[in-house]
C-alpha positions, -999 to +999 in steps of 0.1 A: +095-012+261+124+002+240+154+013+260+163+048+248+198+046+264+207+022+235+207+052+211+242+066+209+233+099+192+220+123+218+200+143+193+181+112+182+177+100+218+162+134+228+138+132+198+127+096+207+122+106+243+100+136+232+081+113+208+073+087+235+065+114+261+039+129+238+021+096+234+038+084+202+013+097+177+029+129+164+063+133+148+093+147+168+113+168+144+147+184+144+166+201+115+182+167+106+160+139+120+124+131+123+109+104+146+075+091+133+050+065+144+058+032+127+041+032+092+012+009+084+008-003+048-026-018+042-017-030+007+013-052+001+021-085-017+045-108+001+039-137-024+042-165+002+029-192+001+029-201-035+053-176-052+083-173-029+107-168-058+092-133-060+091-124-023+088-142+010+073-131+043+109-127+056+122-106+028+090-085+026+093-078+063+130-068+060+121-044+032+092-030+053+114-024+083+140-007+061+112+016+049+099+025+084+069+002+083+060-018+115+027-032+103+016-045+069-015-061+055-009-088+029-031-093-001-045-127-007-034-136-043-015-166-030-015-204-034-033-217-016-056-186-015-068-176+020-105-183+010-111-206+040-094-212+073-075-242+060-062-220+031-052-193+055-033-215+080-003-220+057+002-183+056-003-178+093+023-204+101+049-187+079+041-153+094+045-168+129+079-183+119+094-155+098+079-121+104+100-095+122+072-069+121+034-071+124+019-089+094-019-092+091-034-111+062-065-103+041-090-130+033-104-133-002-139-121-012-145-150-035-132-186-037-097-186-053-104-149-063-123-164-093-154-143-088-178-172-088-188-178-052-181-162-018-152-173+003-158-187+038-159-152+051-173-160+085-146-185+095-119-162+083-131-130+099-113-134+133-079-138+116-079-113+088-079-075+086-104-073+058-116-090+026-103-083-009-099-099-043-070-076-051-057-080-086-092-086-099-124-067-097-155-086-086-175-085-118-208-097-105-229-070-089-250-096-071-220-114-057-205-081-045-238-072-028-238-105-010-201-100+000-209-066+014-239-079+034-217-106+049-189-082+057-213-058+072-227-085+095-191-095+105-180-058+111-153-061+085-141-039+056-145-048+019-113-035+001-120-035-036-097-036-066-121-017-089-117-028-125-144-037-151-127-065-171-151-059-201-134-025-206-098-036-206-094-046-242-059-060-236-045-027-223-015-024-201-008+014-197-031+044-194-052+051-225-036+085-230-012+105-252+018+082-245-001+051-255-013+066-287+020+081-296+039+048-290+014+023-303+006+008-269-028-007-259-045+015-233-064+009-201-093+034-199-101+054-168-137+042-171-126+006-163-118+019-128-144+045-121-174+026-134-168-001-108-162+024-081-195+040-090-213+006-088-196-003-054-204+030-039-241+025-047-240-009-031-221+003-001-247+030+005-275+003+002-258-022+025-240+001+050-208-019+047-174-004+056-160+000+021-125+008+010-112+015-026-078+002-033-052+022-052-075+049-067-058+064-097-085+085-116-098+119-112-134+106-117-129+080-090-117+107-066-148+128-073-172+099-069-157+091-035-158+127-025-195+129-034-203+096-016-186+108+016-208+139+016-238+116+013-227+096+044-214+065+027-189+047+049-161+048+024-124+053+025-097+050-002-060+048-007-036+058-034+001+049-039+032+071-041+037+065-078+003+079-086+011+110-066+045+117-080+044+104-116+021+104-146+020+089-181+042+117-193+070+101-172+067+067-188+097+049-203+098+017-223+107-004-193+089-030-172+095-009-141+068+015-153+041-012-157+017-014-128-021-018-124-038+006-122-014+023-147+002+057-143-026+081-154-026+116-167-012+147-151-048+158-144-054+126-125-023+130-105-033+166-095-068+154-086-052+128-062-031+154-045-062+176-041-079+146-026-051+141-001-053+178+010-091+179+014-094+145+030-111+126+002-080+103-002-076+089+033-043+071+032-012+061+012-004+025+006+024+012-015+009-018-034+043-033-030+042-060-057+076-077-063+083-099-094+114-117-106+138-098-129+127-120-158+091-112-153+099-075-154+122-077-184+096-075-212+092-037-214+058-020-211+040-045-233+055-078-220+062-074-183+042-085-153+021-058-136+035-045-104+064-025-088+080-025-053+075+004-030+081-003+007+117+010+007+111+041-013+077+054-001+087+078+026+118+093+009+099+098-024+069+114-006+090+134+017+110+148-012+082+155-036+054+165-012+068+177+021+100+195+009+079+211-019+054+224+006+024+204-006+020+184+027+035+188+062+054+159+076+027+156+103+001+152+075+022+126+057+027+107+090-011+107+095-016+093+059+010+066+064+002+055+099-027+069+119-054+067+092-048+032+079-047+019+115-079+036+124-098+023+093-086-013+096-088-014+135-051-019+140-038-006+173-008+016+176+017-002+199+042+025+204+062+015+173+084+042+157+109+049+130+137+075+126+147+091+093+177+114+086+163+140+063+192+164+056+213+143+032+203+135-004+210+101-021+199+082-052+175+053-051+195+022-060+175-010-063+207-030-057+204-020-021+169-032-016+162-059+009+131-070-010+136-096-037+119-072-061+140-046-078+116-030-102+107+006-093+099+036-114+119+057-089+152+040-098+180+067-099+158+094-083+175+118-059+156+118-026+159+129+010+149+107+040+170+077+048+157+053+075+182+048+103+161+031+129+128+011+131+115-002+164+086-027+164+070-041+196+099-026+216+125-044+195+149-029+170+142-044+136+163-021+115+192+001+124+217+021+103+217-002+073+217-034+094+187-057+094+180-072+129+157-102+125+133-106+154+104-129+154 
């Protein structure tokens, strides 16, 4: 149990006491500080084992703690891929050794995420939060049906990266006005929503717990809204960059290249409406670090992916809460309660404290992640993390990382 007497600031101590006394589910708020349940991100890439030059479990956890996260779920595009228990064990050993927060891995849907045969889902199910081939859409309808039937029997979630590869045509940003004006190859909205439509039909038929990763299109939001009304067991997430930016904000830099891409202003507005009416269930970062070299090729030549754990709350607080679009209570629900409920992750009394009265500029040089590529570089925000407590232990405090594992 965390010892409140360790907190030197009486105002923060009083807020933490109020937060704990009220069961640790709702924020405790003053004019300057807010105490929130530890955030839960169900979509991060920690790159280890296999790609530790991009990120490690340790550096990813450090970044998460600095961003107020006390639980993360790591996507399975690793080497070896967690497509069987033996493949998962290397990752679990690193987590046990190096994690300072709660880290729960995904298992793959297919062997090696290659879309040819199912992974060993049954032997993985006790150790993973869900199954996903994130980074690749499962192209075979029959294989996805079988995966859903297996996940249904195991009581697990299928979390899908929805992307029809036959419709990509070499695109790397949204197929919109910016792409046409600057001679870039576009990724159509259809490539996302056509696979969402297919999977929602399969989810209705199989009864699986189905989750759409990083929804970015207005058509996808509407399909999910309709399916929820029809009783389909579906949830979805979106990411901060899709809620705050659109293709009108693009610059010719690799820090603006991610998959799905930044869509149109209309898509962004549809996602915000989805948050407000409950169609969009949660916010995840899709934290996807790469080396500086991999992100140095501009829009056309850089790797897909941006970092997000250290910027998510300040960006969302500044752009959604301070502008009156969401309350801080609603934002807390989207970043903590709902992801935990959907993925069966208990709340352990973890919490984080942010100072919300002072503005600052996002500076990637200060990141604890190995990744530095963010579309929010230089943005003026409010909300600086000053304390994160996980499992009763301080894991981040006033700019000082405290490694516990």
